[in-house]
N, C-alpha and C positions, 0 to 999 in steps of 0.2 A: 567555379568548380575547380578543385585542385586535382590535377592529373596525377601528381606524385602520391597523394593519399589514396587515390583509386588504385594505383599500381601496387601500393603496399597491401591493400585489402585483397586485390586479386592474388598476390603472392601468398598471403596468409591462407586464403580459401583453397588455393590449389595445393600448396605444400601440406597443409594439415589433413586434407582429404586423401591425397595420393599416398601419404605415409600411414594411413590407417590400416590395421590388419584386415578389416572387413573388405576394403578396396583391393588389397593385394590378393587376398584369398579368392574373392569373387572374380577378379580379372584372370587369375591363373586356373581356377577350378572350372570356369565355364568352358574353355576348350577341352579340359579333361572329361567333363561330363558329356560334351558333344562327341568326343572320341568313343566314350563308353556307349553312347547311343548308337553310333555307327556300327560298332562291333556287335552289339546285341541285336540290332535290327537286321544286320547281315546274317547272323546266325539263325534268326527266326525265319527269314526268307529262305535260307538254305535248308531248313528242316523240312524234310519231305513227309514226315509222319510215318506211322507204322500201320496205317489202315490200308488193307489191300482189298481190291474189288475184282471180282470175276464176273464178267458179263457174257451171257449167252446171246448169240445173234441169229435171228431168223432172217435169211436173205434169199427169198424165193426167186427174185429177179436177178440174182447174181451181181448186185451193184458192187460189192466188195470183193468179188472173185474168190470168195471163201478164204480170204487171207487178209489179215490186218496186223500190223506189228504191235506187240505189247508195249505199253508205256510204263513209266515208273509207278509201281503199285496198282497198275491197271492191266488186267489180263482178259483177252477175248477168246471165246470158244464158239465153234460152229457145230453144235450137236444136231443130230438127225431127228430127234424126238419132236412130236407135235407141240403146238403152243401150250395146250392145256397141261401136258406133262411137264413142260419147262416151268410153268407157273407153280406147279406143285413142287418142283425141285427148288425153286426160290424159297418157298415156305419152309422146306426142309433144310435150307442152308447150303445146298450144293452150289447155287449161284446167288449172286447179289442182285441180279436183275436180268430182264430179257429185253433186248432191243430188236424190234420188228421193223424191217425196212419195206415199205409198201412200194408198188410199181411207180416208176418215174414217168411223169407227163412232161413231154418236151416243151409244152406251151405254158406250163405252170411255173411261176417264179418262186413259189414257196414249196418246200418239201418237209413233210411232217411225219418223221418216224415215231413210233410209240415205244415208250420205255415202261415196262411193267415191273414194279417193285413197291413195297410198302415204305421204303426209305429213299429219299431223293439222293442223287449223286452230289458229292461236294462240288462247289463252284468250279474249281480248277479242272476236275475230272470231267465235269459236264462240258466245259469248253473244249477239252481235248477230244471228246467223242464227237462233238459237233464239227470241229475243224476237220477231223479225219473223214467223216461222212460227207461234208461239204466238198472236199477235194475230190472224192470218188464220184460224187454226183456230177460234178463239173466234167470230169473225164468221160463219164458215161454219155452225157449230153453232147459233148464235142464229137465223140466217136459216132453216135447215132446220126448227127447232123452232117457228118463228113467234113468236119473242120479240124485242122491240126492246131497244136499249141502255137506254132510259129505264126500261123494265120491269125489266131486270136490275139497274139501279142501285137501284131501290126494294126489291129483294129483299135487297140487301146491307145489313143492319142492324147498326149498331155498338152493342154492349152494354157499358155501364159501370155498375159497382155504385156507388150513391150512399150513402155512410155517413150514418146518422141516429142520433144519440145518444138513449137512452131517458131518462136522467136529466140534470140540469144539469151533473154532473161528467163526463159522457161526452165523447168526442172527436167533434166534428161537422165533420170535414174534408171536402175535396173528394175526387173519385175518384182524384186524382193524389197523394194524401198518401203512399202507400207508395213510389211512384216517387221523389218528392222526398226522402223520408227516406233511401231507399237511396242515392241520388246524393250527398246531403250526407254520409252516413256513410262512403261510399267515399272521398270527397275528404279527409275528416278522417283516415281511417285511413292513407291514402297519405302525407299531410303529417306526421303524428306518426311514422310508421315511418321516413321519410327523415331527419327531424330527429334522432331517437334514434340512428340508425346513423351519420350523417355527423358530427354534433357530438361524439358519444362517441369516434369514431375520431380526431377532431382533438385531443381531450384526451389520449388515450393516446399519440399521436405527439409531442405537445408535451412531455409528461412524460419520455418516453424520450429525446428529443433533448437536453434539458437535463441529464438524468442522464448521458448519454454525454459531454457537453461539460464535465462537472464544475462547472456553474454552481451547482447546488443546494448544493454543499458550502459555498460562501460565504454563501448566503442562509440556510441552516439554522442558522447560528451566531447569528442575531439574531431568528428567528421560529420558532414551533413548527411541527412537521410538519403539524398539523391546519390551521393558518392558511395555510401555504403551499399545501396541497392545495386548500382552498376558494378561495383567491385565483386559482389556476390554472383551476379549473373555471368560476368566474364570468367571469374575464377572457376565456378562450377561447370561452365561450358568447356573450359580447358580440361577439367578432369574427365568429362565425358568424351572429349576428343582423344585424350590420351588412351583411355580404355578402348575406344573404337579402333585406334591405330594399332594397339597391341593385338586385338582380336583379328584385325585384317592381316597381320603378319602370321599369327599362330594358326588360324583356321585352315589355310591351305596346307600347312604342314600336318595338321591333325588329319585332314582328309587323306593325304598321302600315307600317313602312318596307318590309318584304318585299312587302306588297300593292302598294305604289307601284312598286317595282322590277319586279315581275312581276304586272301588272294581272290577268291571267287565272288567277292561282294557285288561287282557289277553284273555278273552273270546270274546271280541268285535274286536280284531285285525283280519286282513284278514287271512282266513284259507287256508292251502295248499290243493292241490287236493288229492283225495283218494289214487292214486298210490304212491305219495310221502309219505303220512302218513303211508301207509303199509310198505314202505321201512324203515322208521324211527322206526316203532314199532317192526321191526325184530331185531333191534340192542340190543345186550346184554349190558345193562348199566353197570353192574358190570365189564364186560370185558373191556369196554372202560375206566372206571375209573382206573382199574388196569394198563391198557396200558399207560395211562397218568402218573400214579405214577411211572412206570418202566422206564420212560425216564431218560436219564443220566443228571439229573439236576445239579449234581456236576460239570459237564463240561459246560452245556448250560448256566447257569446263570452267572458264572464268565466271560465266553467268551463273552456273550452279553454286559457286562459292558465294557470290553476292546474295543469291536467294537463300542459301543456308544461313548466312549471317543475319540477313534481314528477318527471315522467318523465326530464327532462334531468339533474337532480341525482342521481337514483337510478342511472341507467346511467353517467353521466359519472364518478361516484365510483368505480364498479367498473372502468371503463376506466382511470382514473388509477391505481388500485391495480395493474392489470395492467402498465401502462407502467413503474411503479416496480419491478416484480418481474422484468422482463426482463433478460437479460444484455447482450451486446454486439451482438446481431443482432435487428433488428425482426421478422424472419420467425419468430422463436421464439415469438411471441405467439399463433400460430394455435391451439395446443392449449389455452391459457388463455382465449382469447376465445370458444371454442366454447360453454362453459356460459353465458356472458353473452348470446351471440347467439341461443341456442335459444329463450329466452322471447320475444325480440323477433320472431323468425320465426313461432313458434307464435301469438303475439298477432295477427299480420297475418292468418293463415289463420282463426283463430277469429273475428276481426272480419268477415272476408268471409263466413263461414258464418252468423253471427248476423243479418246483414242480412235474411235470409229469415224469421228468427224472433227478433226483438229482446227478447222477454220469456221466452225459454226458460231452463231451469236452467243450461245452459252459459253463456248470456249473463250471467246474474246472477253466478255464481261467478267467471267470468273478469273481470268488470268491477269486482270488489272486491278481488281478489288484487293486491298492489302491482306485481308484475312484469308483469302483463298489463293492468291497468286504464288506464295512460296511453294505450294504443292502442285497447283494446276499448271503454271507456266513451264516448270521443268518437264512436264509430260508433253508439252508442245514443241520443245526445242528441237527434237529430232525431225520435226516436220517443217523446219525452216519458216517460222512465222516472220512477218515483216519486222525489220529492225526497229521501226518507230513504235511498234506495239511492245517490244521488249524494253525499250528505253522508257516509255510511259509507265509500264508496269513497275520497273525498278524505282522510278521517281515517286510514284504513289506509294510503293511499299515502304520506302525509307521515310516518307512523310508520315505514313501511318505508324512507323516505329517511333518517331519523335513524339507523336500524339499519345501513343500507348505508354511510352516511358514516362512522359510528363504526368499522365493520369495515374499510373502505377506509383510514381514517386509521391504524389499527393496522398494516396492511400497508405503507402508504406510509412511515411513520416508520422502518421497518427497511429496506425494499427500496430506498429512494431513495439510500442510502449504500452499498449492496452492489453489487459489480461481478464480472464474470468468468463467472458461469453463471446460467441461468434457474432461478428457484425452482419447485419442484413443489407440488402441492396440499397435501401433508403439511406442508411447510415453511410455506406460507401459513397453515395452521391454527395452527401453533405461534406464528407472529407475532401472530395475532389473540388467542390465549389467553394470551400472555406478559403478566405483571403488572408487569413492571419499567418 
């Protein structure tokens, strides 16, 4: 194998694709479109609508104390008319609905006010009304039971398990260790999944386009098919990495620019419910930051690089073989790509499931099988798996890479020069086992 020739092919693949107008436009337009999306989405969330609602409230038990603040586009009235008259007023358009507050049972955990109207309240207004009534019902119950807010706050006790190792080899992390590990594992899984799918598809399309244009017939006369395939895989992978690096630099700038263009974007986004906000507010931000900093990044980052290289080479070689085996229509590759895509998709779901149990049997076996390990093992790295499992996983991964590259090269050397019809799996096996 001539390394110099492979280097020339890599350079050709990289330079020709990076200099294409389509690459430049797509690389630059994607952040612009993302910025446009941020601005439009922020304006949509900021739009409060022009629909106003006036609600009549029947509060015989004085739960709301005859006073409730008006909200945006939502106005409350406390008329003295009987319920039947108020229903008639709704039909005549004087009110949009009637809210009837029944007596409160201190033992009942559910409170069911009735809302009379032929039209339901919009979702946001419905939540606003429920939040206001919920707060007033709570105040009413506390007052009737003789409990103050301070006493109630003292009853709400937050419980967090504090891990303590028994031996020096044990893990003595904070209470947020599992949360941080699951979050890092999720991000790693998404990243590896997208890289494998996107870059592999780039390789298949690049091989197919040059096969259809008959460019490979000229190149193959001076280089071996194996050298040509490796050059394409590495060159196209470099193009993808270049595009990804540019986006990694531009996207944060785009987000900051979006905040400048729409200053209230963060405030106008959909808000979480109060229970979730209370859980988030209980987090100790300093502890979370320290926990992230205490992750074994000296192991995680280099290992991620190896898994990225191994996973990309494994799947890109298979996608290159598929591209060379296609006929004259790119859409013919759907049946051939399905067996390659299935392990990727299964790996994604396995990685998501093992975040709940990173040391299970499923996690172990999936993280050492080459077709699953590039996606599954990165999800386990934040949970500190044994080093021997990581080493075994990487050894088997690169052994699988060699096997897949060898098999793909056998298919590539025949398929790259064949035209007219798509090869089936039986023919692909013949190409792999052919000794000539």
